[in-house]
C-alpha atoms as one frame of an Amber mdcrd trajectory, in Angstrom:
protein
  63.037  27.921 -48.881  65.652  29.052 -51.848  66.481  32.740 -49.609  66.626
  30.574 -46.385  69.071  28.221 -48.116  71.311  31.340 -49.559  71.045  32.929
 -46.044  72.464  29.887 -44.363  75.305  29.539 -46.655  76.089  33.475 -45.919
  75.792  32.579 -42.402  78.214  30.122 -42.397  80.976  31.625 -44.675  80.496
  34.639 -41.596  80.836  32.126 -38.894  83.779  30.498 -40.396  85.793  33.471
 -40.998  84.743  34.903 -37.453  85.979  31.786 -35.975  88.795  30.522 -37.586
  89.889  26.977 -37.919  91.902  25.177 -35.072  94.240  22.476 -34.334  92.837
  19.041 -34.314  94.656  16.028 -34.319  96.304  15.551 -37.203  98.519  12.843
 -36.284 101.157  11.168 -37.612 101.169  15.273 -38.555 101.630  18.014 -36.778
  99.642  21.520 -36.809  99.988  24.622 -35.294  98.112  28.114 -35.326  99.074
  31.134 -36.079  96.700  34.134 -35.852  98.331  36.004 -38.613  98.176  33.249
 -40.984  96.127  30.196 -39.993  97.342  26.645 -39.801 100.824  25.387 -40.424
 100.486  21.671 -40.936 103.968  19.381 -41.148 104.200  15.624 -41.919 107.279
  13.834 -41.731 110.348  14.792 -39.816 112.956  16.756 -42.253 115.499  15.701
 -40.262 114.677  12.280 -39.436 114.371   9.942 -42.754 113.791   6.937 -40.506
 110.316   8.206 -39.842 108.815   8.473 -43.444 105.040   9.423 -44.467 103.497
   8.510 -47.440 100.962  10.101 -49.522  98.141   8.013 -48.589  98.836   8.744
 -44.797  98.643  12.259 -46.003  95.111  11.835 -47.349  94.110  10.343 -44.341
  94.859  12.821 -41.741  93.450  15.583 -44.503  89.933  13.505 -45.134  89.614
  13.113 -41.457  89.935  16.737 -40.238  87.741  19.752 -40.432  89.403  22.782
 -41.626  88.693  23.766 -45.300  91.827  25.887 -45.643  95.556  25.587 -44.175
  97.836  28.055 -44.881 101.024  26.031 -44.564 101.531  22.160 -45.609 105.177
  20.649 -45.801 105.083  17.157 -46.838 108.464  16.214 -45.421 110.264  12.654
 -46.048 107.609  11.171 -48.185 108.083   8.056 -49.450 106.874   5.364 -51.500
 103.848   3.324 -51.180 104.464  -0.393 -50.609 103.431  -1.873 -54.099 105.335
   1.691 -55.856 108.589   0.577 -55.993 110.958   3.358 -55.854 108.347   6.131
 -57.265 106.911   8.689 -54.872 103.153   9.111 -56.541 101.335  11.523 -55.214
  97.505  11.001 -56.471  94.564  12.881 -57.280  93.085  15.287 -54.404  95.640
  13.958 -52.115  94.848  16.821 -49.566  91.222  15.740 -49.713  89.400  19.153
 -51.113  91.194  21.074 -48.666  93.298  24.125 -50.050  96.564  25.371 -48.914
  98.408  28.606 -49.760 101.555  27.372 -49.433 103.206  24.118 -50.152 106.358
  22.219 -49.734 107.437  18.569 -50.507 110.551  16.580 -49.863 111.339  13.252
 -50.621 113.043  10.594 -48.522 116.687  10.255 -48.732 117.160   7.488 -46.851
 117.773   5.444 -49.831 118.701   8.213 -52.445 116.988  10.367 -54.196 113.048
   8.873 -54.996 111.528   9.141 -58.327 108.659  11.946 -57.720 105.276  11.676
 -59.734 102.843  14.034 -59.036  99.365  13.412 -60.951  97.741  16.588 -62.516
  95.262  16.857 -60.335  96.752  16.218 -57.146  96.076  19.700 -55.711  93.241
  20.759 -57.572  91.357  22.581 -54.787  94.279  24.486 -54.087  94.115  26.414
 -57.476  92.832  29.693 -56.876  94.900  29.463 -52.759  98.606  28.166 -53.875
 100.647  31.054 -53.631 104.006  29.149 -52.897 105.303  25.643 -54.036 108.750
  24.322 -53.044 110.185  20.845 -53.583 113.668  19.211 -52.944 115.421  16.206
 -52.273 113.710  13.965 -55.185 114.797  12.429 -58.493 112.908  14.854 -61.140
 112.497  12.747 -64.104 108.934  12.628 -64.154 108.049  16.630 -62.556 106.123
  18.093 -65.496 104.538  20.625 -63.724 100.890  20.162 -65.206  99.945  19.900
 -61.042 100.292  23.463 -61.387  99.226  24.490 -64.666  96.066  25.977 -63.663
  96.810  27.379 -60.495  95.800  31.109 -60.595  97.821  32.738 -57.631 101.454
  31.278 -57.687 104.012  33.394 -57.729 106.717  31.832 -55.627 108.616  28.817
 -57.139 111.541  26.732 -54.856 113.653  24.070 -56.759 116.170  22.298 -54.035
 118.619  19.704 -54.145 117.965  16.747 -56.203 118.648  14.646 -59.640 117.531
  14.900 -63.330 115.361  18.133 -63.073 114.090  18.776 -66.816 113.774  22.461
 -66.844 110.901  24.747 -66.793 107.933  23.881 -69.117 106.673  26.764 -71.342
 103.866  27.087 -69.315 101.956  30.331 -68.423 101.642  30.413 -64.829 105.163
  30.492 -64.546 104.935  33.710 -66.150 103.196  35.077 -63.131 105.797  33.961
 -60.846 107.981  36.736 -58.958 110.181  34.730 -56.737 112.049  31.791 -58.207
 114.811  30.309 -55.422 116.833  27.165 -57.006 119.096  26.302 -53.834 121.760
  23.859 -53.302 121.191  22.154 -56.798 124.598  21.498 -58.141 123.817  19.766
 -61.266 121.221  22.910 -62.065 121.900  23.669 -65.733 118.724  25.270 -66.888
 119.429  29.041 -65.847 119.709  29.737 -69.473 115.753  29.543 -69.369 115.405
  31.966 -66.430 114.661  35.236 -68.482 112.395  33.669 -70.840 110.273  31.656
 -69.081 110.039  34.021 -66.103 109.787  37.575 -67.530 108.313  39.517 -64.506
 110.976  37.664 -61.942 111.128  40.355 -58.313 113.287  38.121 -56.522 116.127
  35.645 -57.930 118.006  33.299 -55.292 120.093  31.262 -57.269 122.095  30.275
 -54.103 124.849  27.501 -53.766 124.651  26.116 -57.375 128.394  26.404 -57.890
 127.658  28.041 -61.785 130.729  29.992 -61.814 131.430  33.498 -63.682 130.629
  32.560 -67.215 127.196  31.108 -66.483 126.271  33.762 -64.104 127.686  36.852
 -65.886 124.924  34.974 -69.097 122.083  34.698 -66.810 122.381  38.498 -65.389
 123.061  39.823 -69.015 119.857  37.776 -70.101 117.636  39.184 -67.427 119.150
  43.156 -67.446 118.936  42.644 -71.539 114.896  41.624 -71.005 112.361  44.709
 -71.042 110.658  43.581 -68.183 113.474  42.075 -66.027 115.239  45.187 -65.963
 112.547  46.848 -64.427 110.952  44.188 -62.252 114.157  42.747 -60.552 114.900
  43.845 -57.089 116.154  41.122 -55.269 119.471  39.094 -56.631 121.111  36.438
 -54.252 124.077  34.402 -55.720 125.906  32.970 -52.943 128.218  30.264 -53.176
 128.457  30.296 -56.712 132.452  29.858 -57.341 132.495  34.123 -58.446 136.061
  35.332 -58.850 134.233  38.822 -59.506 130.964  40.653 -59.368 128.640  39.669
 -61.961 128.559  42.540 -64.561 125.435  44.181 -65.637 124.123  44.592 -62.261
 123.907  48.491 -62.834 121.325  47.837 -65.298 118.960  47.024 -63.332 116.497
  49.924 -62.636 115.033  48.537 -59.186 117.371  46.225 -57.626 118.281  47.144
 -53.803 119.349  43.391 -52.221 122.517  41.605 -53.701 123.530  38.548 -51.691
 127.147  37.349 -53.069 127.949  35.384 -49.846 130.650  32.825 -49.658 132.073
  33.380 -53.324 135.827  34.088 -53.943 135.803  37.672 -54.894 139.179  39.555
 -54.146 138.690  42.726 -55.583 135.860  45.214 -56.110 136.743  47.916 -58.743
 135.036  51.072 -59.147 131.363  50.879 -60.280 130.766  47.312 -59.079 127.793
  47.952 -57.215 126.324  51.265 -58.670 122.568  51.370 -57.959 119.719  53.009
 -59.463 120.138  56.648 -57.284 116.279  56.621 -56.997 116.166  53.321 -55.217
 117.155  52.870 -51.378 119.668  49.785 -51.492 118.682  47.156 -48.396 121.102
  44.917 -48.362 124.881  44.148 -50.025 126.012  40.861 -48.139 129.849  39.951
 -49.361 130.458  37.901 -46.406 133.170  35.025 -46.394 134.296  36.290 -49.780
 138.141  36.710 -49.930 138.143  40.443 -50.278 141.463  42.140 -50.540 141.149
  45.653 -51.800 137.859  47.651 -52.535 137.865  50.999 -55.098 137.007  54.166
 -54.231 133.512  54.471 -55.999 132.937  50.637 -56.015 129.522  51.357 -53.969
 127.162  54.043 -55.904 123.789  54.798 -55.172 121.563  55.608 -51.952 122.672
  53.822 -49.006 121.083  55.612 -46.645 119.017  52.660 -45.438 121.498  49.779
 -46.299 123.133  47.203 -44.040 126.524  46.219 -46.103 128.333  42.923 -45.017
 132.224  42.800 -45.366 132.709  40.275 -42.732 135.069  37.350 -42.429 137.550
  38.929 -45.561 140.990  39.952 -45.918 140.558  43.686 -45.832 143.313  45.831
 -43.913 142.354  49.199 -44.826 139.327  51.174 -43.938 139.893  54.445 -46.510
 138.120  57.698 -46.516 137.609  57.401 -50.083 135.670  54.406 -49.983 134.050
  54.421 -46.574 132.989  58.148 -45.349 130.067  58.958 -48.340 128.683  55.887
 -47.480 128.423  56.059 -43.836 127.447  60.169 -43.926 124.421  58.862 -45.735
 123.616  56.342 -42.669 123.143  59.014 -40.229 119.543  58.978 -40.659 116.768
  57.936 -38.204 117.371  54.200 -39.438 118.988  52.261 -36.618 120.030  49.232
 -38.937 121.822  50.656 -41.256 125.313  50.051 -41.247 128.709  48.334 -42.163
 129.824  45.259 -40.637 133.345  44.429 -40.896 133.814  41.704 -38.149 136.893
  39.140 -38.724 138.821  41.238 -41.310 142.675  42.066 -40.369 142.647  45.719
 -40.043 146.296  47.385 -39.754 145.511  50.488 -37.474 149.210  51.362 -37.268
 149.399  53.745 -39.955 146.739  57.069 -41.180 144.345  55.428 -43.045 141.737
  55.229 -39.977 142.539  59.353 -38.898 139.327  60.279 -40.725 137.200  58.085
 -38.948 138.910  58.188 -35.360 140.226  61.446 -35.098 138.077  63.896 -37.624
 134.567  62.073 -37.762 134.242  59.696 -34.226 130.670  60.088 -34.955 130.332
  57.806 -37.781 131.706  54.959 -35.726 128.095  53.983 -34.637 127.231  52.706
 -38.047 130.707  50.593 -38.138 129.866  47.442 -36.750 132.446  44.892 -35.745
 135.601  46.633 -36.683 138.771  45.475 -35.101 142.531  45.950 -35.487 144.911
  43.214 -36.371 146.098  43.233 -32.810 142.535  43.022 -31.408 141.995  46.527
 -30.027 138.226  47.210 -31.568 138.210  50.553 -33.612 135.796  52.099 -30.322
 139.088  51.730 -28.532 141.935  53.408 -30.633 142.447  57.192 -29.381 142.494
  60.305 -31.500 145.657  61.199 -30.181 147.482  58.521 -31.692 146.612  60.061
 -35.081 147.838  63.258 -34.448 150.528  63.570 -36.742 148.662  62.243 -39.394
 147.779  64.406 -42.085
């Protein structure tokens, strides 16, 4: 009899793996099925805060549906129960013993950020599977992270705009997190905890936090000074942080290949501003919508053979050989995406600074995207004979 029961259990597991879950009626939530991942369930509407959903609604949905595992669950515009005042309470086992890989939560903002209170056992059925958690739009004064304390697979954490974030606790699960994203949180003041709480970060996205040069420099230095952080960090995004200059210590990271400084006010790139480890292939360098006016030769150092560099929407007037020629020559590889994007810069094309590109090395033009003179002429339409008298 015992052998039969074991065979039955094994057979049911095999059948579950062979026949993946399909979308049932998840009303008032929606469900989509993606073969590569599984089910994606979204409750509430991120764009319509007049159609909120409560934790009880969510529990009822997952209690009556059969799928034991959902790849991705988004709980948008969560609102309090009738008798909960201004507090959104997520109770024990809100997903009714269903497990999830990725979980996102946002509070309804129709009445301003509401207090979020999550029971320590709210997602106990997902402690072995959950790899990503994200929350935004809430009053975080009661967010203690105890509901994530027992997770075994969590490697990605996101905190969006809200109020009263109290910082990151000293919990062991944070040491496993490799991707941290803080975005559009204008009152975020706990950047000084990041290097200590997250020693193995590979990706740090601190975007739209408006921290400024001083705080960002201290943050980058603290990670670069860490015995683990300077080796583990591969991606650094600091867009819209009121930066007037490139953060120091970028060259200290041994495996950094992605830097995003979109939407700052950097005017000048000095030699060595971006000195990457020559043994690492740079993938992306994003400087779109800064205030760039001048770039020194040697500002870009490293292996840019497969890199995409964005210099769009700046104030650059020159495209000089000492700055760009070596980069473009490195990009003459099999990668079709590599190149330098320079759209919406007022390049002055009347003197000789473009002779090296238009007359001498026109084959490199295919790696320059969006080059246009201040008079509207595209780089590709410039005539080599126009630079006949240039040295």
